[in-house]
C-alpha positions in Angstrom: 25.5 -91.0 94.4 24.5 -87.5 93.3 25.9 -86.5 90.0 26.9 -82.9 89.2 24.7 -82.1 86.3 26.4 -80.7 83.2 24.8 -80.1 79.7 25.2 -81.8 76.4 23.1 -82.3 73.3 21.7 -85.7 72.2 21.0 -86.7 68.7 17.5 -85.3 69.1 18.7 -82.0 70.3 17.5 -82.6 73.8 19.4 -81.7 76.9 21.0 -84.5 78.9 22.8 -84.6 82.2 26.5 -85.5 82.6 27.5 -86.9 86.1 31.0 -86.4 87.4 32.1 -89.9 88.1 35.3 -89.0 89.9 33.4 -87.9 93.0 32.2 -91.4 93.5 35.7 -92.6 94.3 36.0 -90.0 97.1 33.3 -91.6 99.3 35.8 -94.1 100.8 38.8 -91.7 101.1 37.8 -88.3 102.4 37.8 -86.9 106.0 37.0 -83.5 107.4 36.0 -81.5 110.5 33.7 -83.8 112.5 32.6 -81.4 115.2 31.4 -78.7 112.9 29.4 -81.0 110.6 27.9 -83.1 113.4 26.9 -80.0 115.3 24.9 -78.8 112.3 23.5 -82.1 111.1 19.8 -81.6 110.2 17.0 -83.6 111.7 14.5 -84.9 109.1 12.4 -87.6 110.6 9.9 -85.3 112.3 9.2 -83.0 109.3 6.4 -83.7 106.7 7.7 -84.9 103.4 5.9 -82.3 101.5 7.2 -79.4 103.6 10.3 -77.2 103.0 13.6 -78.8 103.5 14.4 -76.5 106.4 17.7 -78.2 107.4 19.3 -78.2 104.0 20.6 -74.6 104.3 22.8 -75.0 107.5 24.1 -78.3 106.2 25.1 -76.8 102.9 26.7 -73.8 104.6 28.8 -76.3 106.6 30.1 -77.9 103.4 32.0 -75.0 101.9 34.5 -72.5 103.2 33.1 -69.0 104.1 32.4 -66.9 101.1 34.5 -63.9 100.3 33.4 -60.7 98.4 33.2 -61.3 94.7 32.0 -64.9 95.0 29.2 -65.8 92.7 25.9 -66.2 94.5 23.2 -68.7 93.4 20.8 -66.0 92.3 23.5 -64.2 90.3 24.4 -67.4 88.6 20.9 -68.2 87.5 20.2 -64.7 86.3 23.5 -64.7 84.4 22.6 -68.0 82.8 19.2 -66.7 81.8 20.8 -63.7 80.1 23.8 -65.4 78.4 23.1 -69.2 78.0 23.4 -70.2 74.3 20.3 -72.4 74.4 18.2 -69.5 75.5 19.6 -67.4 72.7 18.4 -70.0 70.2 14.9 -70.0 71.9 14.7 -66.2 71.7 15.7 -66.2 68.0 13.0 -68.7 67.3 10.4 -66.6 69.1 11.5 -63.5 67.1 11.1 -65.5 63.9 7.6 -66.6 64.9 6.6 -63.0 65.7 7.9 -61.9 62.3 5.7 -64.7 60.7 2.7 -63.2 62.5 3.4 -59.8 61.0 3.8 -61.3 57.6 0.4 -63.1 57.9 -1.3 -60.0 59.1 0.1 -58.0 56.1 -1.9 -60.2 53.7 -5.1 -58.4 54.8 -4.0 -55.0 53.4 -3.7 -53.8 49.8 -0.4 -53.4 48.1 0.7 -50.4 46.1 3.8 -50.3 43.9 5.4 -47.6 41.8 6.9 -48.3 38.3 9.2 -46.4 36.0 10.2 -48.0 32.7 12.3 -47.0 29.7 12.1 -49.2 26.6 14.1 -48.6 23.4 14.0 -51.0 20.5 15.5 -50.9 17.0 13.7 -52.6 14.1 15.1 -53.6 10.7 12.9 -53.3 7.6 12.6 -57.0 7.2 11.2 -57.4 10.7 8.5 -55.0 9.8 7.6 -56.8 6.5 9.4 -54.5 4.1 12.1 -56.8 2.8 14.2 -55.3 0.0 13.3 -51.7 0.6 16.2 -49.5 -0.4 17.8 -47.3 2.2 17.2 -44.2 0.1 13.5 -44.9 0.2 13.4 -45.1 3.9 14.4 -48.7 4.2 16.9 -48.1 7.0 16.4 -49.3 10.6 13.6 -47.9 12.8 13.9 -46.9 16.5 11.1 -47.0 19.0 11.4 -45.3 22.4 8.7 -45.7 25.1 8.9 -44.3 28.6 6.3 -45.2 31.2 5.7 -44.4 34.9 2.7 -45.1 37.1 1.2 -46.7 40.2 -0.3 -50.2 40.6 -2.8 -51.2 43.2 -3.7 -54.8 44.2 -6.0 -56.0 46.9 -6.7 -59.8 47.4 -10.2 -60.3 48.9 -10.2 -63.6 50.8 -13.5 -65.2 50.1 -12.5 -68.5 51.6 -11.0 -67.1 54.9 -7.6 -68.6 54.1 -5.9 -65.3 55.0 -7.5 -65.4 58.4 -6.7 -69.0 59.0 -3.0 -68.4 58.0 -2.9 -65.6 60.6 -4.4 -67.9 63.3 -1.8 -70.5 62.5 1.0 -68.0 62.7 -0.3 -66.8 66.1 -0.4 -70.4 67.3 3.2 -70.8 66.2 4.1 -67.7 68.1 2.5 -69.1 71.3 4.4 -72.3 70.8 7.7 -70.5 70.4 6.9 -68.5 73.6 6.2 -71.8 75.5 9.4 -73.3 74.1 11.4 -70.3 75.4 9.8 -70.8 78.9 10.7 -74.5 78.7 14.3 -73.6 77.9 14.4 -71.2 80.8 13.1 -73.8 83.2 15.8 -76.3 82.0 18.5 -73.7 82.2 17.5 -72.7 85.8 17.5 -76.4 86.9 20.9 -77.2 85.3 22.4 -74.0 86.6 21.4 -74.8 90.2 22.7 -78.3 89.9 26.0 -77.1 88.5 26.2 -74.4 91.2 25.6 -77.0 93.9 28.1 -79.3 92.2 30.8 -76.7 92.5 30.0 -76.2 96.2 30.1 -79.9 96.9 33.3 -80.4 95.0 34.9 -77.5 96.9 34.0 -79.1 100.2 35.2 -82.5 99.2 38.5 -81.0 98.1 38.8 -79.3 101.5 38.1 -82.5 103.2 40.6 -84.4 101.1 43.3 -81.9 101.8 42.6 -81.9 105.5 42.8 -85.7 105.6 46.0 -85.8 103.7 47.6 -83.3 106.1 46.4 -85.3 109.1 47.7 -88.6 107.7 51.0 -87.0 107.0 51.3 -85.9 110.6 50.1 -89.3 111.7 52.9 -91.0 109.7 55.5 -88.8 111.4 54.1 -89.9 114.7 54.3 -93.5 113.7 57.9 -93.1 112.7 58.8 -91.6 116.1 57.0 -94.4 117.9 58.6 -97.0 115.7 62.0 -95.6 116.6 61.0 -95.9 120.3 59.8 -99.4 119.6 56.3 -98.4 120.6 54.8 -99.2 117.2 54.9 -102.0 114.7 56.2 -102.1 111.2 52.7 -102.8 109.9 51.5 -99.5 111.5 54.0 -97.6 109.3 53.0 -99.6 106.2 49.3 -98.9 106.8 50.0 -95.2 107.4 51.9 -95.0 104.1 49.0 -96.7 102.2 46.4 -94.4 103.7 48.5 -91.3 103.0 49.0 -92.2 99.4 45.2 -92.9 99.1 44.5 -89.5 100.6 46.9 -87.8 98.1 45.1 -89.6 95.3 41.8 -88.4 96.7 43.1 -84.8 96.7 43.9 -85.2 93.0 40.5 -86.6 92.2 38.8 -83.8 94.2 40.8 -81.2 92.3 39.8 -82.7 89.0 36.2 -82.9 90.1 36.2 -79.3 91.2 37.7 -78.2 87.9 35.1 -80.2 85.9 32.3 -78.8 88.0 33.6 -75.3 87.3 33.6 -76.0 83.6 30.0 -77.2 83.7 28.9 -74.1 85.5 30.8 -71.8 83.1 29.1 -73.5 80.2 25.7 -72.9 81.7 26.6 -69.2 82.3 27.9 -68.7 78.8 31.4 -67.9 80.1 34.7 -69.3 78.8 34.8 -72.8 80.0 38.3 -72.6 81.6 37.6 -69.3 83.4 38.0 -69.5 87.2 34.8 -69.5 89.2 34.2 -69.2 92.9 30.7 -69.7 94.4 29.3 -68.2 97.5 27.6 -69.9 100.4 23.8 -69.3 100.4 20.8 -71.0 101.9 18.6 -72.7 99.3 15.0 -73.1 100.5 12.8 -75.2 98.2 9.2 -75.3 99.2 7.8 -78.6 97.9 4.0 -78.9 97.9 2.1 -82.1 98.3 1.9 -84.7 95.5 -1.7 -83.8 94.4 -0.7 -80.1 93.9 2.4 -81.1 92.0 0.2 -83.4 89.7 -2.2 -80.6 89.0 0.7 -78.2 88.2 2.2 -80.8 85.9 -1.0 -80.9 83.8 -1.2 -77.2 83.4 2.3 -75.8 83.6 4.8 -78.4 82.7 6.9 -76.8 79.8 7.0 -80.0 77.7 3.2 -80.5 77.9 2.5 -76.8 77.2 4.8 -76.9 74.2 3.1 -80.0 72.8 -0.4 -78.5 73.3 0.8 -75.5 71.4 2.1 -77.7 68.6 -1.3 -79.5 68.4 -2.9 -76.0 68.2 -0.6 -75.1 65.3 -1.5 -78.3 63.4 -5.2 -77.8 64.0 -5.0 -74.4 62.4 -2.9 -75.9 59.6 -5.6 -78.5 58.9 -8.3 -75.8 58.7 -6.1 -73.9 56.3 -5.7 -76.9 54.0 -9.4 -77.6 54.1 -10.0 -74.0 52.8 -7.7 -74.7 49.8 -10.7 -75.2 47.4 -12.4 -71.9 48.4 -12.3 -69.1 45.8 -10.2 -65.9 46.0 -11.1 -62.6 44.5 -8.3 -60.1 43.6 -9.0 -56.5 42.7 -6.3 -54.6 40.9 -5.9 -51.3 39.2 -3.2 -49.1 37.6 -2.7 -45.5 36.6 0.2 -45.0 34.2 1.6 -42.4 31.7 3.3 -43.4 28.5 5.2 -41.3 25.9 8.3 -41.0 23.8 9.6 -38.0 25.8 10.2 -37.7 29.5 8.1 -37.1 31.5 5.5 -39.2 29.5 2.3 -37.4 28.9 -0.2 -40.0 27.6 -2.4 -41.2 30.5 -3.6 -44.8 30.8 -5.6 -46.6 33.5 -6.9 -50.1 34.1 -9.2 -51.8 36.5 -9.4 -55.6 36.9 -11.1 -58.2 39.0 -9.9 -61.8 39.0 -11.8 -64.7 40.6 -9.6 -67.8 41.3 -11.5 -70.9 42.1 -9.8 -74.3 42.0 -12.4 -76.8 40.6 -10.1 -79.7 39.9 -6.6 -80.5 40.8 -6.5 -84.3 40.5 -6.8 -84.7 44.3 -3.7 -82.7 45.3 -5.5 -80.5 47.8 -7.3 -83.5 49.2 -4.0 -85.2 49.8 -2.7 -82.1 51.6 -5.8 -82.3 53.9 -5.1 -86.0 54.6 -1.5 -85.3 55.4 -2.4 -82.4 57.7 -5.0 -84.6 59.5 -2.4 -87.4 60.0 0.2 -84.9 61.4 -2.4 -83.6 63.8 -3.3 -87.2 64.9 0.4 -87.9 65.4 0.9 -84.8 67.6 -2.2 -85.6 69.7 -0.8 -89.1 70.3 2.6 -87.7 71.2 0.9 -85.3 73.6 -0.9 -88.2 75.4 2.3 -90.3 75.4 4.3 -87.5 76.9 1.6 -86.7 79.5 1.6 -90.3 80.8 5.4 -90.4 80.8 5.6 -87.2 82.8 3.1 -88.6 85.3 5.3 -91.6 85.8 8.3 -89.4 86.2 6.5 -87.3 88.8 5.6 -90.4 90.8 9.2 -91.6 90.6 10.6 -88.2 91.5 8.3 -88.1 94.5 9.5 -91.5 95.7 13.1 -90.4 95.2 12.4 -87.3 97.2 11.0 -89.3 100.1 13.8 -91.8 99.9 16.4 -89.0 99.9 14.7 -87.5 103.0 14.8 -90.8 104.8 18.4 -91.5 103.7 19.4 -88.1 105.0 18.0 -88.9 108.4 19.8 -92.3 108.4 23.1 -90.7 107.4 22.7 -88.0 110.0 22.4 -90.6 112.8 25.3 -92.6 111.3 27.4 -89.4 111.4 26.6 -88.7 115.0 27.5 -92.3 115.9 30.7 -92.2 113.9 31.7 -88.9 115.6 31.2 -90.4 119.0 33.2 -93.5 118.1 36.0 -91.3 116.9 36.0 -89.4 120.2 36.1 -92.7 122.2 38.7 -94.2 119.9 41.0 -91.1 120.3 40.8 -91.4 124.1 41.5 -95.1 124.0 44.5 -94.6 121.7 45.9 -91.9 124.0 45.6 -94.4 126.9 47.2 -97.2 124.9 44.1 -99.4 125.0 44.0 -99.7 121.2 46.6 -99.4 118.4 46.9 -96.5 116.1 45.8 -98.7 113.3 42.5 -99.4 115.0 42.1 -95.7 115.6 42.7 -95.0 111.8 40.1 -97.6 111.0 37.6 -95.7 113.2 38.5 -92.5 111.5 37.9 -94.1 108.1 34.4 -95.2 109.2 33.7 -91.6 110.2 34.9 -90.4 106.8 32.5 -92.7 105.0 29.7 -91.5 107.3 30.6 -87.9 106.7 30.7 -88.2 102.9 27.4 -90.2 102.9 25.8 -87.3 104.8 27.1 -84.7 102.4 25.8 -86.7 99.4 22.4 -87.3 101.0 22.0 -83.6 101.7 22.6 -82.7 98.0 20.5 -85.7 96.9 17.5 -84.4 98.7 18.0 -80.8 97.5 18.2 -81.9 93.9 15.2 -84.3 94.3 13.1 -81.4 95.4 14.4 -79.4 92.5 13.4 -82.1 90.1 9.8 -82.1 91.5 9.5 -78.3 91.0 10.8 -78.6 87.5 8.3 -81.3 86.6 5.5 -79.1 88.0 6.6 -76.1 85.9 7.6 -73.9 88.8 11.1 -73.1 87.7 10.4 -69.8 86.0 11.8 -66.3 86.1 9.8 -65.5 89.2 11.5 -68.4 90.9 14.9 -67.2 89.7 14.2 -63.7 91.1 13.5 -65.2 94.5 16.9 -66.9 94.7 
């Protein structure tokens, strides 16, 4: 059963999907317009598995009422989510911080100039000057010293060990990782928004089906009552009609709850108030799925998770190089030009020039320990990269099989729907001629309901299976969103 994907945060901060369980209960209860759905049931068996799912669009259009002006289209929903989703706001903030870190690392190459203004006034007692016991009349009172200073100070660290350059390389690697993390967040938001959007459309169609069936069963109960008064029906027919009508009313309630929950999930993805009303438009969704070899190649080069881990390895490689340069010397040139005097502005000029060489000769193994730690963290990231790569390959194979299974299931449910439609037509004719009871006719209609809902679920299953393949291959980007 296809779950309407929502969004939550796990203990690791990862995004997880939340299925709406209530829709599962509808599969045995709902009924709708058989002629319209059967007429537009897609054929799947003759199409190649790797081709576009051409028949999804007409089937999806048959699942929701006609859209009205003001309804939210799929493209609008995805673009709105990319602009306002809170997860993307976090990713953009992290990228801005990484860019600022690059600017800070680049600034270390340039000299620094600072201005200084100082006023210093001190009062000395005779004893502090070594004149203990001097009478005040002989000048033994307190002494006051006033010194005013202004000037400029120049400092330029010269990186003899290339540590400044290595720090800049590490910062740039961090910026590239933050950019890849943002693209990964965009891919996840696009996938979850499409799932939530389709979830609202499916929930709306199931609600319409539930209401139609409840209305039909209420009319059927009235017919049974009239036939029971005319002694043309049995008491069990009325009891069964009552049971089915109450089940249909329960299905309506479940469908209303499912639609509300699907709307909440979609609003959360769009960054809107969760309880805000939302109406989605009918639109064709064409997903071109390439062959498995192409998907596998794209996964290696464009999967957001793999790209992010590769960037992390790059950051740690630069960090290891930086730690290895910790014992290299640093030369700092400095100079100052100041004026000092008792009055303002001070008039006595002073200048100073200095050169300082800092070379760490012995630190009891502290720098060596930092190098060992950096090397271990790099090895951990490389192992994690390989582990993730293998896991994603397994996921791709599994998603491909699910896609093919969903395509086959859609073909089976299409044929089952056609068969159920024909059986309902024959059952209706037999019931009108009195050849079968109304209870038998209701049983046939229930079979059609199950076939219809299975077809609806299979259609969405195949669409989301294709979406999952594209996400693993790293194809859900802003260009993809603009084409919706």
